[in-house]
N, C-alpha and C positions, 0 to 999 in steps of 0.2 A: 568249315568256316575258314575263310582266307585271313591272312594277317591284316589286310586293309579293313575288312569287315569287323574284325575283332577290335582294331584300334578305334574305329568309328563308334562301336558299342561302348568302349571304355570312355570316350569323350562324351557320349550321351549321358553318362552317369556322373560327370564331374561335379554338377551342382549338388546332387544328393551326397556325394563324397565330401564336399566342402562343408556342408551342414553337419554331417556326422563327425568330421574332424574337429569342428568347433566344440563339440561335446567333450572330446578328449582333451584338447589343448587349452581351451578358454582364451585363445589369442589368435587373431586373424592371420598374422604372419606365420606363426607356427602351424596353423591349420593349413595354410597354402603349401608350406613345405611338406607336411604330412600327405596331402593330396598328391603332390608331385611325386613323392617317393612311392606312394601306393600305385599310381598310374604307371610309373616306370617298371615297377616289379610285375605288375599285371601284364604289361606288354612284353617284358622280357621272358616271362614264364607262361605265355599264352597257351603253349602246348599242354600244360598241366590242367587246363580247364576242360571239363567234360561237358560236351553239349547236352542240353536237356536238364542241367542242374540250374540252381538259382544263381544267376550271374551277379546280381547286386549283392547277394549274401557272400559270394566268393570274394568280391572286392572289399566288402566290409571286414571279412576275416583277415585279409591281407593287411588292411589298414590297422586293425586292432593289434596284430602281431608286430607290425612295424612300429607302432607307438610304444608297445611294451618293450621291444628290443632297444629302441632309442632311449627310453626312460632308464632302463637298466644300465645302458652304456654311459649315460650322463651321471648316474649315481656312482658308478665305479670311478669315473674321472674325478668326481668331487672328493672321493675318499683316498686318492693316491697321496702318498707322502712325498713332499718336495725334498729333494736332496741337493738343491741348488745352493751355491755358496751365498748368493744374494737373495735371500728370502724377502718377499715383499712385506711391507708394513702391515698389510691386511692379514697375511698369514701369521705374522708375529703376534698380532693382536688376538687372533683366534687361538693361537697356541698359549698365549699368556692367560687368556680367559679360562682355559681348561686346566689351569694349574692344579696340581694334586693337593697342594696346601689349602687352596680355596675350597676344594671339594671336601677335604677333611673337616674344615671349619663348618661347612654347611651340614655335613652328616652329624657332627657333634651337636650342633644347634637343634637338629631334628630329633636326635635322641633325647636331649634335655627337654624339649617340648613334649615329646611322647611320654616322658616320665611324669609330666603334670596331668596327663589324661588318665582318668580312672581306668583300672584294669578291665572293667566291664565293657568299656569301649575300645581300649587299646588292643586287647587280645584278638578280637575279630578283625580289627584293622590290620594288625601286623600279619595275621594269617592270610588275609586277602592280598596284602602287599607282597607276600612271599609266593603268591601264585595259586593259592587254593581257591576253588570255586565256592560260591555262596552255599550251595547244598552240602559241600564237604565240611565247611565250617559249622554249619547248623548241626550236622550229624555228630561231629567231634565234640562240640560244646553242649549238645543236647538242648538246643533252643530252636524256636520256630525260624523259618527262612526270612520272614518279614522282619523279625527282631534283629537278625544278623545284618540285613541291609540298613536298618535304621541306626544300629550302633556304629557301623562303618561310616555312615553319613555324619553322625554326630562327632565322631573322632576326627574326621576331615575338617569339619567346621571349627572344632577346638584347636586343631593344629594350625589352621589358617590364622586364627587370632594370635596364637603364640609366635608364629613365624611371620608376622605382619611386615617386618623389615625386608623380607624377601619377595614381597608381592610384586615388585618391579621385574623380577626374573620369572618368566613363565615356566622355565624348566623345573623349578622346585615344586610347583603345583601341577 
C-alpha cells in the first residue's frame, strides 16, 4: 500500500473516528483535536500497520492510547507545584482551602460524630474505611455479609446526620 492510498484510507475513517472520540472526550472541540492527533500519528507511523489486519481497530487503538496519554499529561500538569513569586489568587484560594488546620477540625468532628455511633455500626464502618473488604469484615466479626453491608450503610446515614454542617462540602462524604 502506498502512502497516498494509506492517507485516503485514514480520511475515509474520519467520521467514525470523530464519533468514537466523542465517547472519550464528551466535547466536540476536544474530540476534533483527538481525531486530528490520531490521524497524524496514523499517517506518521503508517509503516507500522500490517496489511490484512483490522485497520479501523488499529486507528481506534491509536486514539485510545493518545487519549490516555493526553489525560495523564494534563493530570500531571495540574499537580505541579507553582514556585512563582506571584502566585495567582486562584492558586492561593486552593492552597488556603487545603489548610491543615481546617483538615484537623474536620477530622476531629468526624471522630466526635463517630463516637456517637453505636459500636455495632461503627466497627464495621471503620474497618471498611480502613480498606478491608466486606467479606474480610464479616469473617473477622463473625457476622453475615449482608449484615456487614447494612451496618456500614446505617453508620454512614448516622454520620451524615451528625455532620450535616459539612453537607455543602462534597469531599467529606
